[in-house]
C-alpha positions, 0 to 999 in steps of 0.5 A, spaced: 500 500 499 502 507 498 504 511 504 501 518 503 502 524 507 496 523 510 497 517 512 503 518 516 500 525 519 495 521 523 500 515 524 505 520 527 499 523 531 498 516 535 506 515 536 505 522 539 499 520 543 504 514 546 509 517 547 508 524 551 502 524 555 501 531 558 498 537 554 503 541 553 508 535 551 503 533 546 501 541 543 510 542 544 511 536 539 504 536 535 507 544 533 514 541 531 511 535 526 506 540 524 511 546 522 516 539 520 511 538 515 509 546 513 518 546 511 517 540 506 511 541 502 513 550 502 520 545 499 516 542 494 513 548 492 518 552 491 521 547 486 516 546 483 515 554 482 522 555 480 521 550 474 514 553 471 518 560 472 524 558 469 520 554 463 515 561 462 523 565 462 524 560 455 519 561 453 520 569 453 526 568 450 523 565 444 519 569 443 524 575 443 528 570 439 521 571 434 519 579 435 528 580 433 527 576 427 520 579 424 524 585 426 530 584 422 525 582 416 521 588 417 528 592 417 529 589 409 522 589 407 523 597 408 529 597 405 525 594 399 520 599 400 524 606 400 530 603 394 523 603 390 520 607 383 512 604 385 508 607 390 508 603 396 505 603 402 500 600 407 493 602 411 489 600 417 483 596 417 480 604 416 483 605 411 487 610 414 494 610 413 500 607 416 507 606 412 509 610 405 515 609 402 518 615 398 515 615 392 508 614 394 510 620 398 513 624 392 506 622 388 501 625 393 504 631 395 505 631 402 511 629 407 509 622 411 506 625 417 501 629 414 499 621 411 500 617 416 494 616 421 490 620 415 485 616 409 485 618 403 482 624 402 488 627 406 491 628 398 487 625 393 480 629 391 472 626 395 472 622 389 478 618 388 478 617 394 471 614 396 474 610 390 480 608 393 476 607 400 471 602 397 477 597 394 481 597 400 474 595 404 474 589 399 480 587 398 480 587 405 474 584 407 475 578 401 482 578 403 484 576 397 489 580 392 486 586 387 490 589 382 487 594 378 487 601 374 487 607 378 486 614 375 489 620 380 490 627 380 497 627 384 502 633 385 506 631 379 498 632 375 493 626 373 497 618 373 495 613 371 497 606 376 497 598 375 494 599 383 497 590 386 492 590 393 492 585 399 490 583 407 496 585 411 495 578 417 498 578 422 502 571 426 495 568 427 493 569 419 487 575 421 487 580 416 489 587 420 490 592 415 491 592 407 498 593 403 498 596 396 504 597 392 502 601 385 506 602 379 505 609 374 504 605 367 502 612 365 505 613 360 505 605 357 497 608 357 500 614 352 504 609 348 498 604 348 494 610 346 498 612 341 497 606 338 492 608 334 496 612 330 502 611 326 508 606 327 513 610 328 509 615 332 507 610 336 514 607 337 517 614 339 512 614 345 514 608 348 520 609 348 519 614 352 515 612 356 520 605 357 516 601 355 517 594 352 513 594 346 512 587 341 508 587 334 506 580 332 506 577 326 500 572 327 501 568 321 508 568 320 510 568 328 515 573 327 515 578 331 518 586 332 520 588 339 523 595 342 530 596 345 527 596 351 523 589 349 531 587 349 535 590 354 529 589 359 531 580 358 539 583 358 539 581 350 543 586 346 537 590 342 542 590 336 543 583 335 537 580 338 531 577 333 524 575 336 519 570 334 513 566 336 517 560 337 522 563 341 518 566 346 515 560 347 520 557 348 523 562 354 517 561 358 517 558 363 515 551 364 510 552 368 507 559 365 506 555 359 499 552 359 496 558 362 499 563 356 497 558 351 490 558 354 488 564 355 492 567 348 487 562 344 481 565 349 482 571 347 484 571 339 477 567 340 473 573 342 471 570 349 476 574 352 474 582 351 482 583 353 489 580 353 492 581 360 497 576 363 503 575 368 508 570 367 516 570 366 520 568 361 528 566 361 533 572 361 540 571 357 543 569 363 539 564 364 535 567 370 526 569 371 524 575 370 516 576 371 514 579 366 506 583 365 504 583 358 498 586 355 496 586 347 491 588 344 489 584 336 490 591 331 488 587 324 483 581 323 482 577 317 475 577 314 473 571 317 475 574 323 482 569 324 487 575 328 493 578 323 497 583 328 498 583 336 501 589 339 502 590 346 507 592 351 512 588 356 512 591 363 518 587 368 515 586 376 520 583 378 520 587 384 513 587 385 513 579 384 519 578 388 516 584 394 509 579 395 512 573 395 518 576 401 510 578 405 508 571 404 513 568 407 513 573 412 506 569 413 507 563 413 514 563 417 510 566 422 504 561 423 509 555 422 512 558 428 504 560 432 504 552 432 509 550 435 509 556 441 501 553 441 504 545 441 509 548 448 504 551 451 499 545 450 504 542 454 506 546 458 500 547 460 498 540 462 503 539 466 500 544 469 494 542 470 498 536 473 501 539 478 495 543 481 491 536 481 498 534 485 496 540 490 489 539 490 489 532 492 494 531 496 497 538 501 488 539 502 488 533 506 495 534 510 491 541 511 485 538 514 489 534 519 492 540 521 487 543 522 483 538 525 488 536 531 489 544 533 481 545 533 481 538 537 486 541 542 482 548 542 476 544 544 480 539 550 485 543 552 485 551 550 482 552 558 488 550 560 493 552 555 496 560 556 500 564 554 507 560 549 502 554 548 497 558 547 501 562 542 503 556 539 497 552 537 495 559 533 501 560 530 499 552 526 492 556 525 495 561 522 499 557 518 494 552 516 490 559 514 496 562 509 496 555 506 491 554 503 490 561 500 497 558 497 494 552 494 488 557 491 493 561 487 496 556 484 490 552 482 486 559 481 493 560 476 492 553 473 485 554 472 487 562 468 492 557 464 487 553 462 481 558 460 476 552 462 472 552 467 473 547 473 469 545 479 471 547 486 475 542 491 469 542 498 472 537 503 467 532 506 469 531 514 467 526 518 467 525 525 469 530 532 473 533 535 474 527 539 475 523 534 480 527 530 483 526 537 483 520 538 486 519 530 479 516 528 477 523 523 477 522 515 476 528 511 475 526 504 476 530 498 471 532 493 469 535 487 476 538 485 478 541 478 
């Protein structure tokens, strides 16, 4: 049969009853035994609490390391944003600016201090600001990345932007705002409008806008391209020769089917516009993200496409920023899962500890309290001076120990965040029964 503290107390009290006959000696011996048990119990509690504090400190160190790594990633993104010619910004869930880079400040004609904490009404006319706010709300509600063209009155005149916006997420994956990257495509739009003029004027306009131009003969597969088209892929414009077959070969294998299906649907009249993002292999063998826009300018009498004009735009920086944000979100999600598992294990240990406190420590305390009460009732009239003080100290120590146990149980319950049934005692016997060792106490309903 396992030896328990409660049984030890009962046997030791019985033994002291045999060894000490006079009340004063019995009180002194009971007091000494009680303090000894309190000291041992306090030591056990100290060791357990120290272990819990050590676990909490280790957890704090891990959280601090994660915060430092997140800060470094934020600094990297800030450096990318600062050096970009695109307007990069972030807003909270109310559409108020949290971050703006130098390009965004330049376009809006306001200082960063004037923009932060305010929505788009501080930088754009009311109707345009309302449109931007509506887009932000839609992106925040859907949780999806959107790309739209936005025509805005800026500090440098009316400009057209290709704006990609998506949700900002916290460590738990919850959206708390939106991010945006807006590229000024005013020059490209002006160039595309000029496609309806002469080819010479068209090429001049696109060259001024620094957009890559392609002119595809659909029947022969021959392609005329601008200087910018070749240079953005790392080729010498003087020697570069483009064909539709060579262009297909340079497409990333993962993008070829999508590009072919989209081009076929547009040529057949099933799509209103040709617009694609895909990767092309550069001269050095790497991959560059391209935004390709095109329009069929000539068709045969039976509707077959004959000529297609379009532009290429380098969107590598935009894709790199999107990839960095996705990697940060994925890393944070993995860390949250790891942290949750660690907290679950710690809570499980705390729950085991609380159970031990509830069942193993309350019983001896009740025994001490019962014997103290028996002494008070049987010998209270004769206990004066120091013996009476000893008895009062025992009662106070028992009460204090009970408060400590209640505090530990409350900590366990608050950590687990579940309702727990409180322990209640079911006593049996009278003070006389406690005196003779026949008294018993048991616990019920311990959470």
